[in-house]
PAZA-466220 format. One record per residue: x, y, z of N, C-alpha, C in turn. Coordinates in pm, 1 decimal, always signed. Layout:
<rec <X Y Z> <X Y Z> <X Y Z>>
...
! end
This chain:
<rec <+1108.6 +2537.6 +628.8> <+978.4 +2465.4 +537.7> <+859.1 +2497.0 +613.6>>
<rec <+751.1 +2532.9 +548.6> <+648.0 +2600.9 +608.8> <+534.1 +2465.2 +589.8>>
<rec <+448.3 +2481.5 +688.7> <+342.8 +2348.7 +666.4> <+241.7 +2395.2 +585.3>>
<rec <+224.2 +2293.9 +508.2> <+82.2 +2299.1 +391.8> <-38.9 +2261.8 +462.3>>
<rec <-139.7 +2353.0 +479.2> <-252.6 +2316.2 +517.8> <-319.5 +2237.1 +420.1>>
<rec <-306.4 +2273.1 +294.6> <-350.0 +2202.9 +162.1> <-322.4 +2039.0 +214.1>>
<rec <-197.8 +2020.7 +243.8> <-184.1 +1874.7 +270.9> <-306.8 +1796.5 +387.5>>
<rec <-287.2 +1905.3 +468.3> <-390.1 +1847.0 +587.3> <-513.7 +1810.9 +535.0>>
<rec <-564.5 +1897.2 +450.8> <-687.8 +1876.0 +377.5> <-717.2 +1754.4 +316.8>>
<rec <-622.5 +1721.2 +230.5> <-619.5 +1600.7 +139.0> <-547.7 +1488.8 +195.0>>
<rec <-473.4 +1489.8 +329.2> <-403.8 +1382.6 +365.8> <-515.0 +1246.0 +400.7>>
<rec <-636.9 +1274.6 +460.2> <-718.7 +1172.2 +482.1> <-764.6 +1064.2 +350.9>>
<rec <-786.5 +1143.8 +255.7> <-824.8 +1087.4 +124.8> <-695.3 +987.0 +76.0>>
<rec <-587.0 +1043.6 +99.0> <-484.3 +985.7 +25.5> <-445.7 +847.5 +128.7>>
<rec <-454.6 +865.8 +240.7> <-405.9 +754.3 +326.0> <-525.1 +644.9 +319.4>>
<rec <-641.7 +698.0 +278.4> <-765.2 +607.3 +257.6> <-720.9 +517.5 +151.5>>
<rec <-699.0 +562.9 +42.6> <-646.0 +510.6 -67.4> <-528.7 +412.7 -86.5>>
<rec <-426.3 +471.7 +9.5> <-324.8 +370.5 +32.0> <-360.7 +238.1 +140.1>>
<rec <-459.4 +271.9 +209.2> <-481.0 +166.3 +296.2> <-577.0 +69.0 +188.5>>
<rec <-633.8 +116.8 +85.9> <-711.1 +24.2 +5.9> <-644.7 -63.9 -110.4>>
<rec <-492.2 -14.1 -86.4> <-405.0 -64.2 -195.9> <-402.2 -218.7 -213.2>>
<rec <-369.9 -287.5 -88.7> <-398.8 -418.3 -111.9> <-512.2 -487.5 -175.6>>
<rec <-625.2 -420.8 -160.0> <-755.5 -470.7 -196.7> <-756.3 -411.5 -334.4>>
<rec <-723.9 -297.9 -382.3> <-710.5 -261.5 -509.9> <-620.5 -354.1 -597.0>>
<rec <-512.5 -382.0 -554.2> <-412.3 -497.2 -624.7> <-473.3 -637.3 -637.5>>
<rec <-558.5 -684.1 -521.9> <-605.0 -808.4 -534.4> <-733.4 -794.3 -635.6>>
<rec <-785.4 -694.8 -652.2> <-911.5 -688.1 -748.2> <-847.9 -656.6 -894.6>>
<rec <-740.3 -620.1 -917.8> <-656.4 -563.2 -1025.5> <-636.1 -701.5 -1072.9>>
<rec <-577.8 -795.1 -997.3> <-518.4 -937.2 -1041.0> <-634.0 -1019.9 -1101.4>>
<rec <-765.4 -983.3 -1034.4> <-869.2 -1079.9 -1070.0> <-929.5 -1007.1 -1210.0>>
<rec <-933.7 -886.3 -1213.7> <-995.3 -834.6 -1328.8> <-910.0 -849.0 -1458.3>>
<rec <-741.7 -829.8 -1433.6> <-668.6 -859.3 -1552.0> <-683.3 -1012.5 -1590.4>>
<rec <-690.6 -1096.1 -1483.4> <-720.3 -1242.4 -1533.4> <-849.3 -1284.3 -1615.2>>
<rec <-957.1 -1190.9 -1573.8> <-1070.6 -1216.2 -1645.2> <-1050.6 -1158.2 -1787.1>>
<rec <-972.9 -1037.8 -1785.0> <-969.3 -1000.5 -1941.8> <-865.3 -1056.8 -2030.8>>
<rec <-787.2 -1120.8 -1962.1> <-683.9 -1204.9 -2044.5> <-762.7 -1317.2 -2081.2>>
<rec <-824.9 -1381.2 -2011.5> <-910.1 -1510.0 -2035.3> <-1007.4 -1468.9 -2152.2>>
<rec <-1084.4 -1353.4 -2169.3> <-1161.9 -1283.1 -2263.9> <-1100.4 -1245.5 -2382.7>>
<rec <-1005.2 -1153.2 -2360.3> <-966.1 -1070.0 -2459.0> <-821.9 -1102.8 -2493.1>>
<rec <-732.5 -1187.8 -2444.1> <-604.6 -1246.4 -2473.5> <-509.3 -1202.4 -2353.2>>
<rec <-399.8 -1249.9 -2341.6> <-299.1 -1231.7 -2264.0> <-264.0 -1087.1 -2252.9>>
<rec <-219.9 -1037.0 -2396.8> <-171.1 -893.0 -2381.1> <-264.4 -793.1 -2328.7>>
<rec <-400.4 -813.8 -2363.5> <-492.0 -708.2 -2294.8> <-489.3 -725.3 -2135.0>>
<rec <-474.9 -829.8 -2090.8> <-457.1 -875.8 -1942.0> <-325.2 -795.0 -1909.4>>
<rec <-217.5 -808.6 -1957.0> <-94.6 -749.5 -1910.1> <-99.5 -602.8 -1941.4>>
<rec <-173.1 -540.7 -2029.3> <-195.7 -384.4 -2044.2> <-270.6 -341.7 -1934.7>>
<rec <-388.3 -420.6 -1880.7> <-471.7 -382.7 -1766.2> <-374.1 -377.5 -1634.4>>
<rec <-318.7 -475.5 -1606.7> <-247.6 -487.1 -1507.4> <-146.1 -389.8 -1483.0>>
<rec <-70.1 -364.1 -1618.6> <+44.1 -247.6 -1618.6> <-6.3 -111.8 -1595.3>>
<rec <-127.7 -100.9 -1653.9> <-196.6 +29.2 -1663.0> <-205.4 +67.2 -1476.5>>
<rec <-317.8 -21.4 -1454.5> <-352.9 -47.3 -1290.3> <-220.3 -9.3 -1219.0>>
<rec <-123.8 -80.3 -1213.0> <+8.8 -60.0 -1128.4> <+48.7 +86.9 -1129.7>>
<rec <+45.3 +138.9 -1267.9> <+89.3 +284.4 -1280.5> <+15.9 +367.4 -1198.7>>
<rec <-140.8 +350.7 -1191.9> <-223.5 +423.9 -1100.0> <-187.8 +404.7 -962.9>>
<rec <-152.2 +289.2 -923.1> <-114.8 +276.2 -788.5> <+10.0 +347.3 -728.0>>
<rec <+112.9 +344.1 -833.4> <+194.0 +411.3 -810.2> <+170.8 +564.7 -813.0>>
<rec <+91.1 +626.1 -879.5> <+60.7 +764.6 -866.3> <+2.2 +789.6 -742.1>>
<rec <-87.0 +695.0 -673.8> <-147.8 +700.5 -554.6> <-24.3 +745.7 -419.8>>
<rec <+87.6 +655.0 -453.6> <+188.9 +664.3 -348.9> <+270.6 +788.1 -385.6>>
<rec <+272.1 +846.4 -497.9> <+327.7 +971.5 -519.2> <+256.6 +1093.7 -449.4>>
<rec <+141.1 +1071.8 -483.5> <+33.0 +1190.4 -431.8> <+73.6 +1181.1 -269.4>>
<rec <+50.8 +1056.3 -237.2> <+66.5 +1037.0 -81.4> <+208.2 +1100.6 -14.2>>
<rec <+323.9 +1086.8 -99.9> <+466.7 +1129.6 -39.3> <+445.7 +1278.3 -44.7>>
<rec <+384.8 +1333.4 -154.3> <+363.3 +1472.9 -173.5> <+303.7 +1539.8 -50.3>>
<rec <+171.2 +1486.0 -3.1> <+114.8 +1529.4 +101.4> <+159.6 +1537.6 +227.8>>
<rec <+250.6 +1411.9 +250.0> <+301.3 +1396.5 +373.2> <+426.9 +1503.1 +404.8>>
<rec <+489.2 +1506.2 +279.9> <+612.2 +1593.9 +275.5> <+542.5 +1738.8 +305.9>>
<rec <+435.2 +1773.8 +289.9> <+379.9 +1923.8 +323.0> <+367.3 +1904.4 +469.4>>
<rec <+381.6 +1825.4 +551.1> <+342.4 +1838.2 +695.1> <+444.0 +1771.1 +778.1>>
<rec <+572.6 +1760.9 +709.5> <+687.6 +1687.7 +788.3> <+743.1 +1780.7 +889.0>>
<rec <+735.9 +1903.3 +910.7> <+755.9 +1981.3 +1012.9> <+697.5 +1960.7 +1126.0>>
<rec <+575.0 +1891.8 +1129.3> <+491.2 +1897.8 +1249.4> <+547.3 +1750.0 +1347.4>>
<rec <+600.5 +1674.3 +1292.4> <+649.0 +1548.1 +1357.7> <+759.5 +1477.8 +1298.1>>
<rec <+866.3 +1428.7 +1370.1> <+957.5 +1363.2 +1291.2> <+891.5 +1238.3 +1240.0>>
<rec <+772.9 +1166.3 +1257.0> <+725.0 +1061.8 +1220.4> <+677.7 +1077.2 +1069.3>>
<rec <+621.7 +1187.2 +1040.1> <+585.2 +1229.7 +914.6> <+712.8 +1246.3 +841.0>>
<rec <+850.3 +1274.6 +887.6> <+958.2 +1253.6 +787.4> <+985.6 +1112.9 +758.8>>
<rec <+961.1 +1016.0 +874.5> <+999.3 +884.7 +854.3> <+904.5 +827.5 +733.4>>
<rec <+756.8 +869.2 +761.4> <+670.6 +845.2 +657.6> <+680.5 +858.2 +509.6>>
<rec <+751.2 +984.3 +516.1> <+781.1 +1031.4 +378.8> <+888.7 +965.9 +315.7>>
<rec <+990.4 +935.3 +395.3> <+1100.7 +853.8 +344.6> <+1062.9 +707.8 +303.8>>
<rec <+981.5 +647.1 +360.7> <+916.8 +534.6 +319.7> <+826.1 +544.1 +210.0>>
<rec <+765.9 +641.7 +192.2> <+662.2 +659.2 +57.2> <+755.4 +677.8 -49.4>>
<rec <+893.9 +736.6 -57.0> <+976.7 +719.8 -151.0> <+1030.7 +589.7 -186.3>>
<rec <+1066.5 +489.3 -72.2> <+1114.1 +386.2 -91.2> <+1012.1 +275.2 -156.0>>
<rec <+881.7 +327.8 -116.8> <+776.6 +241.9 -174.3> <+752.1 +257.9 -330.6>>
<rec <+770.6 +418.1 -352.8> <+724.1 +435.7 -497.5> <+856.7 +375.5 -581.6>>
<rec <+984.4 +360.0 -533.8> <+1088.1 +286.6 -610.9> <+1091.0 +153.3 -612.3>>
<rec <+1029.8 +89.0 -512.1> <+1006.0 -79.2 -531.2> <+896.2 -85.0 -635.1>>
<rec <+777.0 -25.3 -620.9> <+676.0 -37.5 -711.3> <+720.6 -20.6 -861.9>>
<rec <+799.0 +95.4 -889.8> <+818.6 +126.4 -1011.5> <+941.4 +18.3 -1055.8>>
<rec <+1019.8 -55.0 -998.5> <+1104.7 -148.4 -1027.3> <+1034.6 -259.7 -1063.2>>
<rec <+924.4 -269.1 -981.1> <+867.0 -421.9 -1002.6> <+776.8 -395.0 -1105.2>>
<rec <+727.5 -276.2 -1155.2> <+628.9 -269.0 -1292.0> <+754.0 -297.6 -1400.8>>
<rec <+879.0 -267.5 -1407.2> <+956.6 -273.9 -1479.2> <+998.5 -429.5 -1518.6>>
<rec <+1014.4 -480.6 -1409.2> <+1040.9 -648.1 -1442.6> <+904.2 -713.2 -1471.0>>
<rec <+788.0 -670.1 -1432.0> <+678.9 -727.6 -1479.4> <+646.8 -723.0 -1613.7>>
<rec <+694.2 -570.8 -1691.2> <+672.8 -564.1 -1807.6> <+776.8 -644.6 -1887.4>>
<rec <+912.8 -645.6 -1842.2> <+982.6 -730.8 -1910.8> <+959.1 -863.3 -1929.0>>
<rec <+912.3 -912.0 -1823.8> <+878.0 -1067.7 -1837.2> <+762.3 -1065.0 -1917.7>>
<rec <+665.2 -999.5 -1941.8> <+550.8 -1001.7 -2024.2> <+586.0 -985.6 -2149.8>>
<rec <+685.7 -894.7 -2193.8> <+731.8 -864.2 -2324.1> <+792.6 -979.5 -2371.7>>
<rec <+877.5 -1045.4 -2303.1> <+962.8 -1185.0 -2345.0> <+886.0 -1284.4 -2378.8>>
<rec <+757.0 -1317.7 -2297.0> <+677.3 -1404.1 -2331.7> <+739.9 -1558.6 -2301.4>>
<rec <+713.5 -1633.8 -2434.7> <+738.0 -1756.5 -2433.0> <+898.1 -1775.9 -2468.2>>
<rec <+937.7 -1658.2 -2485.3> <+1090.3 -1698.2 -2528.0> <+1181.2 -1681.8 -2410.8>>
<rec <+1116.2 -1677.7 -2287.9> <+1201.9 -1683.5 -2157.0> <+1199.4 -1836.4 -2116.8>>
<rec <+1292.1 -1872.0 -2066.7> <+1290.9 -2008.6 -2008.8> <+1235.1 -2035.0 -1882.5>>
<rec <+1157.2 -2139.1 -1870.0> <+1091.7 -2175.8 -1748.4> <+1145.5 -2129.9 -1629.5>>
<rec <+1275.8 -2156.5 -1607.2> <+1354.0 -2132.6 -1486.0> <+1397.8 -1999.9 -1463.4>>
<rec <+1405.8 -1926.0 -1583.8> <+1425.1 -1765.4 -1587.6> <+1267.3 -1705.9 -1550.2>>
<rec <+1150.3 -1758.4 -1578.6> <+1028.7 -1702.7 -1576.5> <+1024.6 -1719.3 -1408.6>>
<rec <+1027.5 -1839.8 -1351.6> <+1004.6 -1862.2 -1200.7> <+1116.8 -1746.2 -1126.6>>
<rec <+1222.0 -1752.7 -1170.8> <+1326.8 -1647.8 -1088.2> <+1284.9 -1494.8 -1098.5>>
<rec <+1213.1 -1488.0 -1226.4> <+1145.1 -1337.6 -1239.3> <+1029.1 -1316.6 -1119.7>>
<rec <+968.7 -1435.6 -1112.0> <+820.8 -1440.9 -1030.6> <+858.5 -1417.6 -873.1>>
<rec <+955.9 -1494.5 -833.8> <+1026.7 -1466.0 -725.4> <+1078.8 -1327.7 -684.7>>
<rec <+1163.9 -1278.7 -762.4> <+1205.0 -1145.0 -738.4> <+1075.0 -1036.6 -732.4>>
<rec <+982.7 -1055.0 -827.7> <+875.9 -984.4 -813.0> <+797.8 -973.4 -710.0>>
<rec <+771.5 -1129.4 -647.5> <+681.4 -1154.9 -541.1> <+778.6 -1077.1 -412.2>>
<rec <+923.4 -1107.8 -400.6> <+977.0 -1032.6 -320.2> <+962.8 -883.2 -288.5>>
<rec <+984.4 -823.6 -404.0> <+974.6 -667.4 -420.4> <+828.8 -621.3 -375.6>>
<rec <+719.2 -697.7 -438.9> <+587.3 -659.4 -400.6> <+562.1 -676.4 -262.6>>
<rec <+619.3 -794.6 -185.3> <+606.6 -818.4 -25.5> <+665.8 -667.0 +23.4>>
<rec <+782.3 -640.7 -30.9> <+879.8 -539.6 +56.9> <+804.8 -437.6 +27.3>>
<rec <+737.8 -360.0 -95.6> <+661.6 -261.6 -106.9> <+539.1 -254.5 -32.9>>
<rec <+486.8 -343.0 -5.9> <+349.4 -361.9 +58.3> <+365.7 -337.8 +236.7>>
<rec <+493.3 -384.1 +288.4> <+530.5 -371.7 +408.4> <+573.2 -228.9 +422.3>>
<rec <+633.2 -178.1 +313.5> <+688.5 -46.4 +347.6> <+587.2 +63.8 +338.1>>
<rec <+463.8 +36.9 +229.4> <+362.4 +136.3 +221.6> <+297.8 +145.6 +346.1>>
<rec <+251.2 +4.3 +407.7> <+164.5 +13.9 +524.0> <+252.6 +65.4 +634.1>>
<rec <+372.9 +43.6 +645.4> <+437.8 +115.5 +742.4> <+447.9 +263.8 +729.4>>
<rec <+448.7 +307.9 +618.8> <+435.6 +444.7 +596.1> <+293.8 +508.3 +650.6>>
<rec <+209.5 +427.2 +617.4> <+62.0 +475.4 +666.5> <+53.9 +489.9 +817.7>>
<rec <+115.4 +378.4 +883.6> <+108.9 +379.3 +1030.5> <+183.6 +479.2 +1095.3>>
<rec <+307.5 +510.9 +1020.1> <+387.1 +636.6 +1078.5> <+314.1 +763.0 +1054.4>>
<rec <+251.5 +768.2 +970.3> <+171.8 +901.2 +933.7> <+70.9 +924.1 +1038.6>>
<rec <+5.9 +819.8 +1079.9> <-78.1 +808.4 +1175.9> <-35.0 +831.8 +1303.9>>
<rec <+77.0 +775.5 +1342.5> <+143.5 +802.4 +1477.5> <+194.6 +946.9 +1447.1>>
<rec <+226.2 +1022.8 +1370.8> <+256.9 +1137.7 +1340.0> <+148.6 +1217.4 +1368.2>>
<rec <+29.4 +1199.6 +1344.0> <-104.9 +1284.7 +1392.2> <-107.5 +1265.9 +1552.7>>
<rec <-100.1 +1134.0 +1607.4> <-105.0 +1086.4 +1754.2> <-19.7 +1203.8 +1840.9>>
<rec <+92.8 +1196.7 +1799.4> <+202.7 +1284.9 +1884.6> <+154.5 +1430.4 +1859.1>>
<rec <+111.5 +1481.7 +1762.7> <+73.6 +1644.3 +1744.4> <-37.8 +1642.1 +1824.7>>
<rec <-116.5 +1566.1 +1818.2> <-291.0 +1579.2 +1907.0> <-246.8 +1556.2 +2031.2>>
<rec <-149.4 +1471.2 +2060.5> <-109.6 +1460.8 +2231.4> <-57.4 +1592.1 +2282.8>>
<rec <+36.7 +1660.1 +2193.4> <+88.4 +1789.1 +2236.5> <-12.5 +1891.8 +2261.9>>
<rec <-102.2 +1892.8 +2181.6> <-217.3 +2013.8 +2211.1> <-328.5 +1961.8 +2293.7>>
<rec <-313.0 +1844.1 +2353.5> <-425.1 +1830.2 +2458.8> <-530.3 +1728.3 +2408.2>>
<rec <-539.0 +1710.0 +2286.5> <-659.6 +1621.2 +2212.3> <-604.1 +1487.2 +2261.3>>
<rec <-663.1 +1431.6 +2379.4> <-611.9 +1296.4 +2436.2> <-709.9 +1195.1 +2366.1>>
<rec <-847.2 +1203.7 +2343.0> <-905.3 +1127.6 +2272.7> <-879.2 +1070.2 +2148.5>>
<rec <-831.4 +1184.0 +2060.2> <-834.3 +1175.9 +1942.4> <-663.1 +1100.4 +1923.3>>
<rec <-587.5 +1128.4 +2001.9> <-467.5 +1074.7 +2014.0> <-467.6 +930.7 +2041.2>>
<rec <-550.6 +895.6 +2125.9> <-562.6 +755.4 +2153.1> <-626.1 +667.5 +2044.0>>
<rec <-705.2 +723.4 +1973.5> <-761.1 +681.1 +1867.5> <-645.3 +630.9 +1746.5>>
<rec <-587.4 +740.5 +1734.1> <-493.5 +741.4 +1636.1> <-404.7 +622.1 +1662.7>>
<rec <-367.3 +628.7 +1805.6> <-246.9 +511.0 +1815.9> <-305.6 +389.6 +1811.4>>
<rec <-436.9 +347.3 +1863.1> <-501.0 +257.9 +1825.1> <-512.0 +185.0 +1691.3>>
<rec <-533.0 +292.6 +1592.3> <-543.7 +263.0 +1454.6> <-419.1 +213.3 +1411.7>>
<rec <-306.1 +309.5 +1435.8> <-145.8 +292.0 +1403.9> <-105.2 +170.4 +1415.7>>
<rec <-144.5 +87.7 +1536.8> <-100.7 -34.8 +1586.6> <-176.0 -122.2 +1515.4>>
<rec <-306.0 -122.6 +1475.3> <-363.8 -230.0 +1399.5> <-301.6 -208.7 +1267.6>>
<rec <-285.2 -91.0 +1209.5> <-229.7 -96.4 +1072.8> <-101.2 -191.0 +1073.6>>
<rec <-6.3 -164.5 +1182.0> <+122.9 -236.8 +1177.7> <+101.0 -371.3 +1174.8>>
<rec <+23.3 -417.7 +1285.8> <-20.9 -554.9 +1290.1> <-85.6 -626.6 +1165.4>>
<rec <-155.4 -551.5 +1086.9> <-216.8 -627.3 +968.5> <-116.9 -608.0 +857.8>>
<rec <-20.9 -526.4 +859.3> <+95.4 -503.4 +767.1> <+164.7 -607.7 +777.5>>
<rec <+201.0 -664.7 +923.8> <+285.4 -777.7 +927.5> <+225.0 -911.2 +890.4>>
<rec <+90.1 -924.3 +915.1> <+19.6 -1041.5 +881.0> <+13.5 -1053.0 +735.6>>
<rec <+15.0 -949.0 +655.6> <-1.4 -955.8 +529.8> <+152.6 -979.6 +454.8>>
<rec <+218.1 -950.0 +520.5> <+387.5 -997.1 +478.3> <+399.2 -1121.7 +505.5>>
<rec <+357.7 -1163.3 +609.3> <+365.9 -1331.7 +629.2> <+285.9 -1392.9 +517.0>>
<rec <+171.1 -1362.2 +500.9> <+100.6 -1411.2 +388.3> <+171.9 -1428.0 +268.4>>
<rec <+247.1 -1319.8 +234.8> <+349.8 -1281.8 +125.6> <+445.6 -1397.1 +118.8>>
<rec <+487.5 -1428.8 +237.2> <+619.9 -1481.6 +267.5> <+574.4 -1651.9 +229.5>>
<rec <+447.7 -1694.4 +287.8> <+406.0 -1805.8 +264.0> <+373.8 -1845.8 +113.4>>
<rec <+331.0 -1743.9 +48.0> <+308.0 -1751.3 -99.1> <+460.1 -1760.5 -179.7>>
<rec <+539.6 -1686.8 -130.0> <+674.0 -1719.4 -196.9> <+741.0 -1846.3 -155.4>>
<rec <+718.9 -1922.3 -43.9> <+777.9 -2047.3 -21.5> <+697.8 -2118.6 -124.5>>
<rec <+583.6 -2112.5 -142.1> <+491.4 -2196.8 -229.8> <+543.6 -2184.0 -370.9>>
<rec <+576.8 -2064.3 -402.2> <+617.3 -2059.2 -542.5> <+747.1 -2121.3 -596.9>>
<rec <+838.2 -2102.5 -448.5> <+967.2 -2167.3 -491.1> <+982.9 -2294.1 -472.9>>
<rec <+905.3 -2366.1 -384.1> <+875.1 -2506.6 -366.9> <+796.4 -2593.1 -495.5>>
<rec <+699.3 -2504.8 -534.6> <+631.6 -2577.2 -643.0> <+584.6 -2434.5 -744.7>>
<rec <+671.7 -2435.6 -856.6> <+638.8 -2327.6 -938.7> <+518.9 -2354.8 -1029.7>>
<rec <+462.2 -2248.9 -1022.1> <+307.1 -2257.8 -1121.2> <+224.6 -2283.8 -1015.4>>
<rec <+235.6 -2340.6 -909.8> <+101.9 -2366.2 -807.8> <-1.7 -2261.9 -792.4>>
<rec <+47.9 -2135.4 -782.0> <-64.3 -2035.2 -750.3> <-145.7 -1999.8 -892.2>>
<rec <-85.4 -2088.8 -1002.4> <-131.7 -2030.7 -1146.2> <-273.7 -2133.8 -1164.1>>
<rec <-272.4 -2244.3 -1091.1> <-370.8 -2361.9 -1104.5> <-440.8 -2373.2 -957.1>>
<rec <-561.7 -2440.2 -973.3> <-643.3 -2490.9 -853.6> <-561.0 -2565.6 -775.4>>
<rec <-536.7 -2552.4 -645.5> <-466.0 -2647.2 -568.5> <-507.2 -2651.0 -398.3>>
<rec <-514.5 -2748.5 -344.4> <-572.3 -2762.5 -212.8> <-481.9 -2681.8 -120.0>>
<rec <-354.0 -2692.3 -157.8> <-252.0 -2651.6 -59.9> <-230.9 -2463.9 -85.2>>
<rec <-292.2 -2435.3 -205.7> <-287.1 -2281.7 -204.6> <-418.3 -2202.2 -166.0>>
<rec <-525.5 -2300.1 -178.0> <-666.4 -2237.8 -139.2> <-648.4 -2166.6 -3.9>>
<rec <-630.7 -2247.2 +107.6> <-616.5 -2180.6 +226.1> <-539.9 -2080.4 +260.1>>
<rec <-427.7 -2038.1 +180.8> <-357.0 -1931.2 +203.2> <-409.9 -1794.9 +126.4>>
<rec <-491.2 -1837.6 -10.4> <-566.1 -1746.5 -72.4> <-683.7 -1694.8 +2.7>>
<rec <-767.2 -1773.3 +65.5> <-882.1 -1765.0 +178.3> <-837.7 -1636.7 +257.5>>
<rec <-728.2 -1691.2 +335.4> <-660.8 -1603.1 +443.7> <-644.8 -1469.8 +405.3>>
<rec <-555.2 -1471.8 +302.6> <-497.0 -1338.5 +259.6> <-657.2 -1245.9 +214.2>>
<rec <-731.8 -1321.1 +162.8> <-858.6 -1252.9 +122.7> <-938.5 -1195.7 +237.7>>
<rec <-923.4 -1260.0 +332.7> <-993.2 -1216.1 +468.1> <-900.9 -1101.0 +529.9>>
<rec <-809.3 -1108.1 +507.5> <-688.0 -997.0 +583.2> <-737.9 -860.8 +482.9>>
<rec <-754.1 -883.3 +364.9> <-758.4 -766.2 +285.2> <-884.4 -708.5 +301.1>>
<rec <-998.5 -792.2 +308.5> <-1147.2 -728.1 +353.3> <-1134.9 -674.5 +478.8>>
<rec <-1055.7 -718.6 +591.8> <-1035.2 -682.0 +718.6> <-1001.2 -515.8 +699.3>>
<rec <-891.8 -516.0 +619.2> <-840.7 -383.3 +605.6> <-919.9 -273.9 +525.3>>
<rec <-1003.5 -337.1 +447.8> <-1137.4 -256.0 +403.9> <-1198.3 -218.8 +487.1>>
<rec <-1258.1 -293.2 +556.3> <-1347.3 -267.8 +682.2> <-1313.9 -150.3 +757.5>>
<rec <-1178.4 -198.7 +807.5> <-1123.7 -90.3 +908.5> <-1087.9 +54.8 +845.6>>
<rec <-1082.1 +54.4 +725.1> <-1024.1 +178.3 +663.7> <-1138.7 +309.2 +649.1>>
<rec <-1252.3 +268.2 +674.1> <-1363.8 +358.8 +683.6> <-1341.7 +452.5 +827.5>>
<rec <-1353.1 +354.8 +955.7> <-1342.2 +430.3 +1079.4> <-1187.1 +508.4 +1096.4>>
<rec <-1075.3 +445.8 +1030.0> <-952.7 +512.6 +1027.8> <-973.7 +623.4 +945.1>>
<rec <-1025.8 +646.3 +850.4> <-1035.0 +766.3 +754.1> <-1116.1 +886.1 +848.8>>
<rec <-1222.5 +832.8 +897.8> <-1294.9 +933.8 +984.1> <-1191.5 +996.1 +1107.2>>
<rec <-1121.7 +904.1 +1165.2> <-1034.5 +962.3 +1258.8> <-949.7 +1045.9 +1220.8>>
<rec <-879.1 +1011.1 +1089.6> <-777.1 +1078.3 +1042.9> <-828.3 +1225.7 +995.7>>
<rec <-959.8 +1205.9 +944.1> <-1009.0 +1354.3 +892.7> <-1046.2 +1429.6 +1005.0>>
<rec <-1092.6 +1367.3 +1116.4> <-1088.7 +1448.4 +1235.7> <-978.7 +1520.4 +1296.4>>
<rec <-870.1 +1416.1 +1299.5> <-749.9 +1472.8 +1343.9> <-676.2 +1609.7 +1251.0>>
<rec <-705.7 +1569.0 +1133.5> <-667.2 +1668.6 +1031.6> <-737.6 +1829.7 +1037.6>>
<rec <-872.1 +1815.3 +1055.5> <-928.7 +1915.4 +1076.3> <-901.4 +1968.4 +1208.8>>
<rec <-882.0 +1911.3 +1319.3> <-823.6 +1960.9 +1446.2> <-706.1 +2038.9 +1406.0>>
<rec <-605.9 +1981.2 +1362.6> <-472.8 +2039.5 +1354.6> <-471.7 +2174.6 +1253.5>>
<rec <-548.0 +2141.8 +1147.3> <-579.1 +2265.1 +1060.6> <-651.6 +2369.6 +1138.7>>
<rec <-737.9 +2367.2 +1217.6> <-804.9 +2485.8 +1292.7> <-688.9 +2558.3 +1396.2>>
<rec <-562.9 +2449.6 +1416.9> <-451.4 +2525.3 +1521.4> <-385.2 +2610.0 +1416.7>>
<rec <-384.1 +2588.9 +1293.0> <-292.7 +2638.6 +1213.3> <-367.6 +2719.6 +1104.1>>
<rec <-503.8 +2756.4 +1139.7> <-559.5 +2858.4 +1073.2> <-506.8 +2988.6 +1025.6>>
<rec <-427.1 +3031.3 +1125.7> <-370.3 +3209.0 +1108.6> <-222.1 +3143.3 +1028.2>>
<rec <-163.7 +3044.5 +1032.8> <-29.7 +3034.1 +937.0> <-73.9 +3031.2 +815.4>>
<rec <+62.1 +3060.0 +760.5> <+51.3 +3110.6 +620.3> <+40.0 +2969.0 +546.0>>
<rec <-36.6 +2944.9 +429.0> <-50.1 +2833.0 +346.5> <+42.2 +2861.8 +255.5>>
<rec <+109.1 +2719.8 +237.5> <+219.6 +2695.5 +101.6> <+139.9 +2737.1 -36.2>>
! end
């Protein structure tokens, strides 16, 4: 397999979009809720489903670009495998969401709650898998840069990779709290609650933190890819 220099050029943008996925998901939920209140439940469901498909497209694109540089480091291979797993989890989640929405009021409340728990678990697993894939891709850049003597960039990549891993774990823990609340009190997340509000605020803060850190991470990844691209300038492009 040859290394795709095109992947190196486009990888920074793809990883940036992937890092913004929690924020985009949070935004989609809010927008879909507003549309559902103004234009009906069907319109909100269609908006959420279409937006979910766009996020799946982001992960597919990301997996393609990571696949193009798998030969650079084994960490890129791990990242590519996790991209595939993330895509499968997201696709299954969308199917379950669509099935639950189509059935609507015909489904018993207990069944609806079961579907909600399953989709929450899949969503949490997808989020953790996706963020881990991003972290491994950054680790892959770190290893390559270290081998070629770019120690400053290598250290930056390591720092941001650890940050991504830690934030991914925290977001997953927040999802676990949400799951516990859903199981303990079905429907609590659908109505104002003093028990649910602190969780929502904390989750929103972590998502905002991911958005803030995504900019310096993007700049570091972009510079790293340019450096590696320069090393491969004489290599044949796929």
